[in-house]
RODREN-905140 format. One record per residue (C-alpha): x, y, z; residue number from 1; residue in three letters. Coordinates in nm, 2 decimals, decimal comma, always signed. Each point is the difference from the previous one (the first is absolute). Example, Ala and Ser with C-alpha at 12.3 -4.5 7.8 and 13.67 -1.06 7.14 Angstrom:
// RODREN-905140
   east  north     up num residuo
  +1,23  -0,45  +0,78   1     ALA
  +0,14  +0,34  -0,07   2     SER
END
This chain:
// RODREN-905140
   east  north     up num residuo
  +4,87  -0,12  -2,03   1     MET
  +0,37  +0,06  -0,09   2     LYS
  +0,21  +0,27  +0,15   3     TYR
  +0,34  +0,17  -0,02   4     LYS
  +0,17  -0,12  +0,31   5     ILE
  +0,30  +0,15  +0,16   6     GLY
  +0,19  -0,23  +0,25   7     VAL
  +0,22  +0,17  +0,26   8     ILE
  +0,28  -0,22  +0,12   9     GLY
  +0,27  -0,24  -0,12  10     SER
  -0,04  -0,30  +0,23  11     GLY
  -0,18  -0,33  -0,04  12     LEU
  -0,35  +0,13  +0,07  13     VAL
  +0,05  +0,27  -0,26  14     ALA
  +0,13  -0,25  -0,25  15     HIS
  -0,28  -0,24  +0,06  16     ALA
  -0,28  +0,26  -0,04  17     LEU
  +0,16  +0,17  -0,30  18     ALA
  +0,03  -0,33  -0,18  19     SER
  -0,35  -0,11  +0,11  20     GLY
  -0,18  +0,31  -0,11  21     PHE
  +0,18  +0,00  -0,33  22     ALA
  -0,09  -0,37  -0,04  23     LYS
  -0,37  +0,10  +0,04  24     HIS
  +0,01  +0,26  -0,27  25     GLY
  +0,08  +0,32  +0,19  26     HIS
  +0,26  +0,25  -0,11  27     SER
  +0,27  +0,01  +0,27  28     VAL
  +0,30  +0,22  +0,10  29     MET
  +0,21  -0,10  +0,30  30     ILE
  +0,20  +0,27  +0,17  31     GLY
  +0,31  -0,02  +0,22  32     SER
  +0,21  +0,24  +0,19  33     ARG
  +0,29  -0,14  -0,21  34     GLU
  -0,13  -0,12  -0,33  35     GLU
  +0,30  -0,23  -0,06  36     LYS
  -0,13  -0,22  +0,28  37     LYS
  -0,27  -0,11  -0,25  38     LEU
  +0,23  -0,10  -0,28  39     ASN
  +0,04  -0,37  +0,09  40     ASP
  -0,36  -0,05  +0,09  41     TRP
  -0,12  +0,17  -0,32  42     LYS
  +0,23  -0,22  -0,21  43     ALA
  -0,15  -0,31  +0,16  44     GLN
  -0,36  +0,11  +0,03  45     ALA
  -0,09  -0,02  -0,37  46     GLN
  -0,29  +0,23  +0,03  47     VAL
  -0,06  +0,34  -0,14  48     GLY
  +0,06  +0,21  +0,31  49     VAL
  +0,16  +0,34  -0,02  50     GLY
  +0,25  +0,12  +0,26  51     THR
  +0,08  +0,34  +0,15  52     GLY
  +0,03  +0,20  +0,31  53     SER
  -0,25  +0,00  +0,29  54     PHE
  -0,14  +0,33  -0,13  55     ALA
  -0,03  -0,12  -0,36  56     ALA
  -0,19  -0,32  +0,10  57     ALA
  -0,23  +0,20  +0,23  58     ALA
  -0,07  +0,25  -0,28  59     ASP
  -0,06  -0,28  -0,25  60     TYR
  -0,25  -0,20  +0,20  61     GLY
  -0,37  +0,06  +0,02  62     GLU
  +0,03  -0,25  +0,28  63     VAL
  +0,32  +0,00  +0,21  64     VAL
  +0,13  -0,30  +0,20  65     VAL
  +0,22  +0,09  +0,30  66     LEU
  +0,23  -0,29  +0,05  67     ALA
  +0,30  +0,13  +0,20  68     VAL
  +0,13  -0,08  +0,35  69     LYS
  -0,23  +0,13  +0,27  70     GLY
  +0,29  +0,19  +0,16  71     THR
  +0,04  +0,20  -0,32  72     ALA
  -0,37  +0,03  -0,10  73     ALA
  -0,08  +0,34  +0,15  74     LYS
  +0,31  +0,16  -0,14  75     GLU
  -0,07  -0,15  -0,35  76     VAL
  -0,37  +0,12  -0,02  77     VAL
  +0,09  +0,34  +0,12  78     GLU
  +0,27  +0,02  -0,27  79     SER
  -0,26  -0,08  -0,27  80     ILE
  -0,30  +0,17  +0,15  81     SER
  -0,08  +0,22  -0,30  82     VAL
  -0,04  -0,29  -0,26  83     PRO
  -0,20  -0,20  +0,26  84     LEU
  -0,27  +0,28  +0,01  85     TYR
  -0,34  -0,16  -0,04  86     GLY
  +0,13  -0,34  -0,09  87     LYS
  -0,08  -0,34  +0,14  88     VAL
  +0,30  -0,13  +0,20  89     VAL
  +0,01  -0,37  +0,08  90     LEU
  +0,20  +0,00  +0,32  91     ASP
  +0,17  -0,34  +0,04  92     THR
  +0,24  +0,12  +0,28  93     THR
  +0,04  -0,13  +0,35  94     ASN
  +0,16  +0,19  +0,30  95     PRO
  +0,27  -0,26  +0,06  96     ILE
  +0,31  +0,11  +0,19  97     VAL
  +0,34  -0,09  -0,13  98     ASP
  +0,05  -0,28  +0,25  99     ALA
  -0,02  -0,38  -0,01 100     PRO
  -0,33  -0,17  +0,11 101     PRO
  -0,02  -0,14  +0,36 102     GLN
  -0,12  -0,36  -0,01 103     ASN
  -0,14  +0,08  -0,34 104     GLY
  -0,18  +0,32  +0,10 105     VAL
  +0,09  +0,32  -0,18 106     LEU
  +0,02  +0,33  +0,18 107     LYS
  -0,19  +0,31  -0,11 108     PHE
  +0,09  +0,37  +0,05 109     PHE
  -0,37  +0,09  +0,03 110     THR
  -0,25  -0,08  +0,27 111     ASP
  -0,37  -0,10  -0,01 112     PHE
  -0,11  +0,36  +0,01 113     ASN
  +0,13  +0,11  -0,33 114     GLU
  +0,10  -0,20  -0,31 115     SER
  +0,27  +0,07  -0,25 116     LEU
  -0,27  +0,06  -0,27 117     MET
  -0,16  +0,27  +0,22 118     GLU
  +0,34  +0,17  +0,03 119     GLN
  +0,04  -0,01  -0,38 120     LEU
  -0,36  +0,13  -0,05 121     GLN
  +0,08  +0,29  +0,23 122     LYS
  +0,33  +0,07  -0,17 123     ALA
  -0,17  +0,02  -0,35 124     VAL
  -0,37  +0,07  +0,06 125     PRO
  -0,07  +0,05  -0,37 126     ALA
  +0,09  -0,36  -0,08 127     ALA
  -0,27  -0,27  +0,03 128     ARG
  +0,18  -0,28  +0,20 129     PHE
  -0,14  -0,35  +0,01 130     VAL
  +0,18  -0,26  +0,22 131     LYS
  +0,04  -0,33  -0,20 132     THR
  +0,25  -0,27  -0,08 133     PHE
  +0,17  +0,04  +0,34 134     ASN
  -0,11  -0,33  +0,16 135     SER
  +0,14  -0,25  -0,25 136     VAL
  +0,33  -0,09  -0,16 137     GLY
  +0,11  +0,12  -0,34 138     ASN
  +0,01  -0,36  -0,14 139     ALA
  -0,38  -0,03  +0,03 140     VAL
  -0,11  +0,35  -0,07 141     MET
  -0,09  -0,07  -0,36 142     VAL
  -0,23  -0,28  -0,11 143     ASP
  +0,02  -0,19  +0,33 144     PRO
  -0,08  -0,37  -0,02 145     VAL
  -0,18  -0,13  +0,31 146     PHE
  -0,30  -0,23  +0,06 147     LYS
  -0,21  +0,31  +0,04 148     GLU
  +0,04  +0,36  -0,12 149     LYS
  +0,19  +0,19  +0,28 150     PRO
  -0,11  +0,32  +0,16 151     THR
  +0,17  +0,33  -0,02 152     MET
  -0,09  +0,24  +0,27 153     PHE
  -0,01  +0,37  -0,10 154     ILE
  -0,09  +0,33  +0,15 155     CYS
  +0,01  +0,37  -0,08 156     GLY
  -0,19  +0,32  +0,02 157     ASN
  -0,09  +0,03  -0,37 158     ASP
  -0,28  -0,23  -0,12 159     GLU
  +0,06  +0,03  -0,38 160     PRO
  +0,37  -0,07  +0,06 161     ALA
  -0,10  -0,32  +0,19 162     LYS
  -0,22  -0,10  -0,29 163     LYS
  +0,29  +0,03  -0,24 164     ILE
  +0,22  -0,20  +0,24 165     THR
  -0,27  -0,27  +0,02 166     GLU
  -0,01  -0,02  -0,38 167     ASP
  +0,38  -0,04  -0,02 168     LEU
  +0,01  -0,26  +0,27 169     LEU
  -0,27  -0,20  -0,18 170     SER
  +0,21  +0,01  -0,32 171     GLN
  +0,30  -0,14  +0,19 172     LEU
  -0,21  -0,28  +0,16 173     GLY
  -0,11  +0,13  +0,34 174     TRP
  -0,33  +0,06  +0,17 175     GLU
  -0,01  +0,33  +0,19 176     THR
  -0,13  +0,07  +0,35 177     GLU
  -0,04  +0,38  +0,06 178     ASP
  +0,06  +0,06  +0,37 179     MET
  -0,09  +0,37  -0,01 180     GLY
  +0,19  +0,33  +0,05 181     LYS
  +0,37  +0,06  +0,04 182     ALA
  -0,01  -0,08  +0,38 183     GLU
  -0,06  -0,37  -0,10 184     ALA
  +0,36  -0,02  -0,11 185     ALA
  +0,09  -0,02  +0,37 186     ARG
  -0,14  -0,35  -0,02 187     ALA
  +0,10  -0,09  -0,36 188     ILE
  +0,37  +0,09  +0,03 189     GLU
  +0,06  -0,25  +0,29 190     PRO
  -0,13  -0,28  -0,22 191     LEU
  +0,35  +0,02  -0,16 192     CYS
  +0,14  -0,11  +0,34 193     ILE
  -0,23  -0,30  +0,01 194     LEU
  +0,05  -0,09  -0,36 195     TRP
  +0,38  -0,01  +0,05 196     CYS
  +0,02  -0,22  +0,31 197     ILE
  -0,04  -0,34  -0,18 198     PRO
  +0,27  +0,12  -0,24 199     GLY
  +0,25  +0,10  +0,26 200     PHE
  -0,07  -0,29  +0,23 201     VAL
  -0,06  -0,29  -0,25 202     ARG
  +0,11  +0,14  -0,33 203     ASN
  -0,36  -0,01  -0,12 204     GLU
  -0,08  +0,29  -0,23 205     TRP
  -0,27  -0,12  -0,24 206     ASN
  -0,32  +0,10  +0,18 207     HIS
  -0,26  +0,28  +0,01 208     ALA
  -0,29  +0,11  +0,21 209     PHE
  -0,36  -0,09  -0,07 210     LYS
  -0,31  +0,16  +0,16 211     LEU
  -0,28  -0,25  +0,05 212     LEU
  -0,36  +0,11  +0,03 213     LYS
  -0,33  -0,18  +0,07 214     ASN
END
């Protein structure tokens, strides 16, 4: 199924997913706090992606992708809470502090008793948050090429929202593993730390997780 997708953010993750969803036939608008930040990317992207403000992109999307820095995420969703009402929100954010990694290990501003996604869900309870795309780099988010299809771990409280997320992930080349309710984000978000270690330590960034089953 094809959707109108609003992407919130102007960084590399937002760019990758906006381009990727447009490539796969979805109608996309990407929103930035400062729309001019998107000018250079839009000129190079060569895809039919509209641009606008955070609120415009949130209002446009049937599905909304939250792709901002974790330190800004709560403020951003609170500022666009009305257009997020009832919508599926793909939460790609991680609670990374503004500090360099220590021996390749990032630091979080959350603990293991509450994830960033849980904080966002409490801030905007009418939105249907699904944690996804937080445990892999932007370069392999769309149409990843590995020996086996990689696994994307997701979680969230709304079952239909997770089904939509699974459909979208399948279109972009992923298998999905649903880990349950929002509390599971406490385990999924730290996968970002693990994913980044080979990159920071050995400059190896082309990898993804795979869940193996008997």
